[in-house]
C-alpha positions in Angstrom: -12.5 20.0 9.2 -16.4 19.3 8.5 -17.6 15.9 8.6 -20.4 16.6 6.3 -19.8 16.2 2.3 -21.4 16.9 -1.2 -19.4 13.9 -2.7 -17.1 11.3 -0.9 -14.5 9.5 -2.9 -12.8 6.3 -1.5 -9.7 5.9 -3.2 -7.3 8.2 -4.7 -5.8 6.4 -7.8 -6.5 8.1 -11.3 -10.0 7.7 -11.7 -10.5 8.8 -7.7 -8.6 12.1 -7.6 -9.8 13.0 -11.4 -13.3 12.5 -10.2 -12.5 14.6 -6.8 -11.0 17.7 -9.1 -14.0 17.4 -11.4 -16.8 17.5 -8.9 -14.9 20.3 -6.8 -14.6 22.5 -9.8 -18.4 21.5 -10.3 -19.0 23.3 -6.8 -19.2 20.3 -4.5 -17.3 20.1 -1.4 -15.3 17.0 -1.7 -13.5 14.4 0.7 -10.8 11.9 -1.0 -10.1 8.9 1.5 -6.8 7.0 0.8 -5.2 4.3 2.5 -1.9 4.4 1.0 -0.3 7.1 -2.1 -2.3 9.8 -3.5 -2.3 8.7 -7.1 -2.6 5.0 -6.3 -1.3 2.3 -7.8 -0.9 4.1 -11.7 1.3 6.9 -10.4 3.3 4.7 -7.5 3.5 1.2 -8.7 2.1 1.1 -12.2 2.0 3.2 -15.2 3.9 6.2 -14.3 7.3 3.9 -12.9 6.9 1.4 -15.2 7.6 4.5 -18.1 10.3 5.5 -16.4 12.1 2.3 -16.5 11.2 1.2 -19.8 12.8 4.9 -20.6 16.2 4.3 -19.4 15.6 0.3 -21.3 14.8 2.5 -24.2 18.2 4.4 -24.4 19.7 1.5 -23.1 18.7 -0.3 -26.6 19.6 2.9 -28.8 23.2 2.9 -27.3 24.2 -0.4 -28.5 23.0 0.9 -32.1 25.3 4.2 -31.9 27.5 3.0 -35.1 23.8 2.6 -37.2 23.8 6.7 -36.8 27.6 7.3 -37.4 28.6 7.4 -33.5 30.4 5.9 -31.1 30.8 5.2 -27.4 33.2 3.4 -24.9 32.6 1.3 -21.7 28.8 1.2 -21.8 27.4 0.4 -18.4 24.0 0.6 -16.7 23.5 1.4 -12.8 20.2 -0.9 -11.9 19.9 1.1 -8.7 20.2 4.4 -10.0 17.8 3.5 -13.1 15.2 2.2 -10.1 15.8 5.3 -7.9 14.9 7.3 -11.2 11.9 5.7 -11.4 10.8 6.2 -8.0 11.5 9.5 -7.8 9.3 10.2 -11.1 6.5 8.4 -8.9 7.3 10.4 -6.1 7.0 14.1 -8.0 3.6 12.8 -9.5 2.0 11.7 -6.2 3.3 15.1 -4.8 1.8 16.3 -7.4 -2.0 14.9 -7.1 -0.9 16.4 -3.3 -0.9 19.9 -4.8 -4.1 19.3 -6.6 -6.2 18.5 -4.1 -4.9 21.3 -1.8 -5.8 23.3 -4.9 -9.1 22.4 -5.4 -10.1 22.5 -1.4 -10.4 18.5 -1.4 -10.1 17.2 2.1 -7.6 14.5 2.1 -8.6 12.0 4.9 -5.7 8.9 5.2 -7.0 5.7 6.0 -9.9 2.5 5.2 -13.5 3.5 4.2 -16.2 1.2 4.7 -19.5 2.2 4.0 -21.8 2.1 7.4 -25.2 3.1 6.3 -26.9 5.8 3.4 -24.7 8.2 2.8 -22.1 7.3 5.8 -18.6 6.0 5.4 -16.5 5.4 8.6 -12.5 6.0 8.0 -10.4 4.1 10.0 -6.9 5.3 10.7 -3.3 3.4 10.8 -3.5 4.6 14.4 -6.8 2.6 15.0 -8.9 5.5 15.5 -12.4 5.7 13.4 -14.2 8.8 12.2 -17.7 8.7 10.1 -18.2 11.1 7.1 -21.1 11.9 5.4 -22.0 12.6 2.0 -25.2 12.4 -0.6 -23.1 10.6 -3.0 -20.3 8.2 -2.7 -18.0 6.9 -5.0 -16.3 3.5 -5.0 -12.8 4.1 -6.6 -10.4 1.3 -4.9 -9.0 -0.4 -7.8 -7.6 -3.4 -8.1 -4.6 -5.7 -7.0 -2.8 -8.6 -9.0 -4.2 -11.6 -8.8 -2.8 -14.4 -7.5 -2.8 -17.8 -8.4 -2.7 -20.8 -6.1 0.7 -22.4 -6.3 2.1 -19.3 -8.1 2.2 -16.6 -5.1 4.4 -14.0 -5.1 7.1 -14.1 -2.4 8.6 -10.7 -2.4 12.0 -12.6 -3.0 11.9 -15.4 -5.7 8.2 -15.0 -7.2 7.9 -11.0 -7.4 4.3 -9.1 -8.4 4.7 -6.4 -10.0 5.6 -4.4 -7.0 8.8 -6.3 -6.7 9.5 -6.0 -10.4 9.5 -2.2 -10.2 12.3 -2.3 -7.5 15.0 -5.0 -8.4 18.1 -5.7 -5.8 20.0 -6.8 -8.6 19.4 -8.1 -12.4 18.0 -11.4 -12.5 20.6 -13.7 -15.3 17.1 -15.7 -15.9 13.5 -14.6 -15.6 10.4 -15.9 -16.1 7.1 -13.9 -17.2 3.8 -15.7 -16.5 1.2 -13.5 -18.6 2.0 -11.8 -21.7 -0.7 -8.9 -21.4 0.5 -5.6 -21.1 1.9 -5.7 -17.4 3.9 -9.3 -18.6 5.0 -8.0 -21.5 6.4 -4.3 -20.7 8.4 -5.8 -17.8 9.7 -8.7 -20.2 10.9 -6.2 -22.5 12.5 -4.3 -19.9 14.3 -7.0 -18.2 15.4 -8.4 -21.9 16.8 -5.3 -23.0 19.0 -4.8 -19.9 20.3 -8.4 -20.7 18.3 -11.0 -18.9 17.6 -14.0 -20.9 13.9 -13.8 -20.5 11.0 -16.5 -21.0 7.3 -15.2 -21.2 4.9 -18.3 -20.9 0.8 -17.6 -21.9 -2.1 -19.6 -21.5 -3.1 -17.9 -24.9 -2.5 -19.4 -28.3 -0.4 -15.5 -28.9 1.2 -13.3 -26.7 -0.8 -9.6 -26.0 -4.0 -11.8 -27.1 -6.3 -9.1 -26.7 -4.6 -7.3 -29.9 -5.4 -7.6 -33.2 -4.1 -11.2 -34.1 -1.8 -9.2 -36.8 -0.2 -7.2 -34.7 0.2 -9.8 -32.5 2.1 -11.6 -34.8 4.1 -8.8 -35.6 5.1 -7.8 -31.9 6.0 -11.4 -31.2 8.6 -11.9 -33.9 10.3 -8.7 -32.9 9.9 -10.5 -29.0 11.5 -13.9 -30.5 14.5 -11.3 -32.9 15.4 -10.0 -29.7 15.8 -12.8 -27.9 12.8 -13.7 -25.8 11.3 -17.4 -25.5 8.1 -17.0 -26.1 5.5 -20.2 -24.9 2.2 -19.6 -26.0 -0.6 -22.0 -25.4 1.1 -23.3 -22.2 0.3 -22.8 -18.5 2.6 -22.6 -15.2 1.4 -25.4 -13.0 4.0 -25.6 -10.3 6.5 -23.8 -8.8 10.0 -25.4 -7.0 12.0 -22.7 -5.0 15.5 -23.0 -4.4 18.2 -21.1 -2.4 18.1 -18.7 -5.1 16.1 -20.0 -8.2 12.7 -21.5 -9.2 11.8 -24.3 -11.5 8.9 -23.8 -13.1 6.7 -26.9 -14.4 5.0 -25.5 -17.6 2.0 -27.7 -19.5 1.3 -27.2 -23.1 -2.2 -27.9 -24.4 -1.2 -31.5 -25.5 -0.2 -32.2 -21.8 3.3 -32.2 -21.7 5.3 -30.8 -19.1 8.6 -29.1 -19.1 10.6 -27.9 -16.7 12.4 -24.2 -17.2 14.8 -23.1 -14.2 15.6 -19.3 -13.9 16.7 -17.1 -11.2 13.5 -15.2 -10.7 9.3 -15.3 -11.7 7.2 -12.3 -12.4 3.5 -13.1 -12.0 1.1 -11.2 -14.6 -1.5 -13.5 -14.7 -4.4 -10.2 -14.5 -5.7 -8.4 -11.6 -8.7 -8.3 -9.4 -10.9 -5.8 -7.7 -10.3 -4.3 -4.3 -14.1 -5.1 -3.2 -13.3 -6.5 0.9 -14.5 -4.9 3.6 -15.8 -2.0 2.0 -19.3 -2.9 3.3 -20.8 -3.2 -0.3 -22.7 -6.3 0.1 -24.5 -5.1 3.2 -25.5 -1.8 1.3 -26.9 -4.0 -1.5 -24.3 -3.4 -4.4 -23.9 -6.1 -7.1 -20.8 -7.6 -7.2 -19.4 -10.0 -10.0 -16.7 -11.7 -9.7 -14.6 -9.3 -8.0 -16.0 -6.8 -10.0 -18.6 -3.9 -8.9 -21.8 -4.1 -11.5 -22.5 -0.2 -13.0 -24.4 1.1 -15.6 -23.2 3.3 -18.2 -23.3 6.3 -16.2 -21.1 4.9 -13.0 -24.3 3.9 -11.2 -24.5 0.6 -9.1 -27.8 0.9 -8.7 -27.8 1.8 -5.0 -28.9 5.5 -4.5 -26.1 7.5 -4.3 -23.5 4.8 -4.8 -21.1 5.0 -7.8 -17.9 3.0 -9.3 -15.1 4.1 -11.2 -11.7 2.2 -12.6 -10.5 -1.2 -12.2 -13.0 -2.3 -8.9 -15.7 -1.7 -11.9 -14.2 -3.8 -14.2 -12.2 -3.8 -17.6 -10.7 -2.5 -19.8 -8.6 -2.2 -16.6 -6.5 1.4 -17.8 -5.7 5.0 -15.7 -7.5 7.0 -18.6 -10.8 5.0 -18.5 -10.7 5.4 -15.1 -10.2 9.1 -15.4 -12.8 9.1 -17.8 -15.6 7.7 -15.8 -14.2 9.8 -12.8 -15.3 12.9 -15.1 -18.4 11.4 -16.1 -19.7 10.5 -12.7 -19.2 13.6 -11.1 -21.1 15.4 -13.5 -23.5 13.3 -13.4 -23.8 14.0 -9.8 -23.8 17.5 -10.7 -26.1 17.2 -13.1 -24.2 19.3 -16.1 -25.6 18.6 -19.1 -22.8 17.9 -20.9 -22.2 14.8 -19.2 -22.0 11.3 -21.9 -21.5 7.5 -20.7 -18.8 5.8 -21.5 -18.2 3.8 -24.6 -15.9 1.2 -24.3 -14.7 1.3 -28.2 -13.4 4.3 -27.9 -11.0 3.7 -25.0 -7.2 3.0 -26.5 -5.0 0.9 -25.2 -1.4 1.2 -25.0 1.7 -1.2 -24.5 4.9 0.5 -24.1 7.3 -2.7 -25.1 10.1 -2.6 -27.7 8.7 -1.8 -30.4 5.3 0.0 -28.7 1.4 -1.2 -29.4 -1.4 0.3 -29.2 -5.1 0.0 -30.4 -8.6 1.3 -30.1 -11.7 -0.1 -31.4 -12.7 -3.6 -32.9 -10.0 -5.9 -33.9 -10.5 -7.1 -37.8 -11.6 -10.8 -36.3 -13.6 -8.9 -34.2 -15.4 -6.9 -36.9 -16.2 -9.6 -38.9 -17.9 -11.8 -35.9 -20.2 -8.6 -35.3 -21.6 -8.5 -38.9 -19.4 -6.0 -40.3 -18.2 -6.5 -44.5 -14.9 -4.8 -43.5 -11.9 -3.3 -45.8 -8.6 -3.4 -44.2 -5.7 -1.3 -45.0 -2.0 -1.9 -43.6 1.0 0.4 -44.1 4.7 -0.9 -43.0 7.3 1.7 -41.4 9.3 1.0 -43.7 7.7 2.9 -46.4 7.3 5.8 -44.1 10.6 8.6 -44.6 10.7 9.4 -40.9 10.9 6.0 -39.8 13.8 5.6 -41.9 16.0 9.0 -40.9 14.9 7.6 -37.1 16.2 4.3 -37.5 12.7 3.0 -36.5 11.7 1.0 -39.6 10.1 -1.9 -37.3 6.6 -1.0 -37.5 3.0 -1.5 -38.9 -0.3 0.6 -38.5 -3.2 -1.3 -39.8 -7.1 0.0 -40.0 -10.7 -2.0 -40.1 -13.1 0.1 -41.9 -16.9 -0.9 -42.8 -16.9 -1.2 -46.1 -20.4 0.1 -47.1 -20.4 3.6 -44.4 -16.8 3.9 -44.5 -16.9 3.8 -40.9 -13.4 3.7 -39.0 -14.4 0.8 -36.5 -10.8 -0.1 -35.2 -7.4 1.1 -35.7 -3.7 -1.2 -34.3 -0.2 -0.4 -34.8 3.0 -1.5 -34.0 6.0 0.1 -33.7 8.1 3.5 -32.7 6.0 5.9 -30.4 2.6 4.4 -31.9 1.3 5.2 -27.7 1.4 8.8 -28.5 0.3 8.5 -32.1 -3.2 6.4 -31.4 -5.1 9.4 -29.8 -5.5 10.6 -33.7 -7.8 7.4 -34.5 -9.2 7.8 -31.2 -10.3 11.3 -32.2 -11.3 10.0 -35.4 -13.3 7.4 -33.6 -15.2 10.3 -31.3 -15.8 12.4 -34.6 -17.5 9.3 -36.0 -15.3 9.9 -39.4 -15.4 7.8 -41.8 -12.5 7.3 -44.6 -13.5 10.7 -46.4 -12.7 12.6 -43.5 -9.9 10.5 -42.7 -8.4 10.5 -46.5 -9.1 14.0 -46.6 -7.1 15.3 -43.8 -3.4 16.6 -44.5 -0.6 14.9 -42.0 2.4 17.0 -41.8 5.5 15.2 -43.7 8.1 14.0 -42.7 6.5 12.2 -39.9 5.4 8.5 -38.5 2.1 10.0 -38.3 2.0 10.0 -42.3 1.9 5.9 -42.0 -1.6 6.5 -40.6 -2.8 8.3 -42.9 -1.4 5.6 -45.8 -3.1 2.6 -44.0 -6.6 4.6 -45.0 -5.9 5.2 -48.4 -4.6 1.2 -48.6 -7.6 0.5 -47.4 -9.8 1.8 -50.5 -6.9 1.5 -52.5 -5.6 4.6 -52.9 -1.8 4.2 -51.3 0.5 6.3 -52.2 3.8 5.0 -50.9 3.9 1.0 -51.4 
């Protein structure tokens, strides 16, 4: 195998492997360096296996509602080991799929850890300790991120879990404390609560899902509490005291009062940090801000021939954002005329809890803060025929428009399958649609998507079914 390539991608997560594929499609010779698993954290220990677990819990939830649909079953039970094994099987299948794609596009896969050793030079050290040097005109850093560890709250793999341990529990804990209520924390809280664990969520901000629109966050919180979750907001966990098979957490509120909560297990979901260490970035002149590489709108680091994409390049920390960046960088390297820089405001966010949450663009508060005069539309699932037929009436669609231009500034959804629906609003924002195009769009009946249309109509005084 040649040790010289047009492009070397360091990291084979969603951003890295997509960047490699696109570069190969554009005629570049490409190598990918990966130290662990093709597909990265997302396919192996994140997006995909968590969705497999959540699908099992979703079905379990429906099984307990059988009487609503005129059905009955006896001796309902679940096998946690089988649930976890299915999740791992799904992850392995997709990781093998990435391996196939690398072979299909004639991309060299180099197993090991990469270090920049000079302009266009990368040293790859394998598990056997042997090092080989490869070269390329362009190098893309796609090393991803890992769970943030706070002093005194570090994971130990047994009593205090990170996402890795939470994905492969040896048994179902009777009680669980989740620190952090972002997407990762809430998804795990939802999974374990649905399967019967007593779940407490502690969030330092004043509400759960703090990046979401405040109204959607409040709607979701009400649903979580109805399911039996305990939500403690505006508070932080300051100490974890470990027992033989339990953990006592000290929770401190904004008023300074402390409360002790004892649970069997703790999940720490307090954010992520970029994998920037031991890459030779500083020596290469790459600017690092906190734990993330600084890039421009094209993914360029400012050092000729060095690019960065995905979680290591900063928020939003989403696999689809990393994939899109990978395409942008590959096309930029190849001089592809169709390349466009990333517009973060068009990146949708999805949280796969019960009920699901999805959004794109500005929240109502953010739109007002930016000086927009807004028109806001809302439509509840209880007014949607398909949602009623499905028994999924707990949901809401909210749209935010510029009152003067009719521009769709943001869309926010909570309810069944909204993670599948948000792409409609994402396309609308990409096409720079106004309320005129959305009002004139014919939505199929009966579908939950009709709630999207009604939320647009509501913003302009024309809602039909409430």
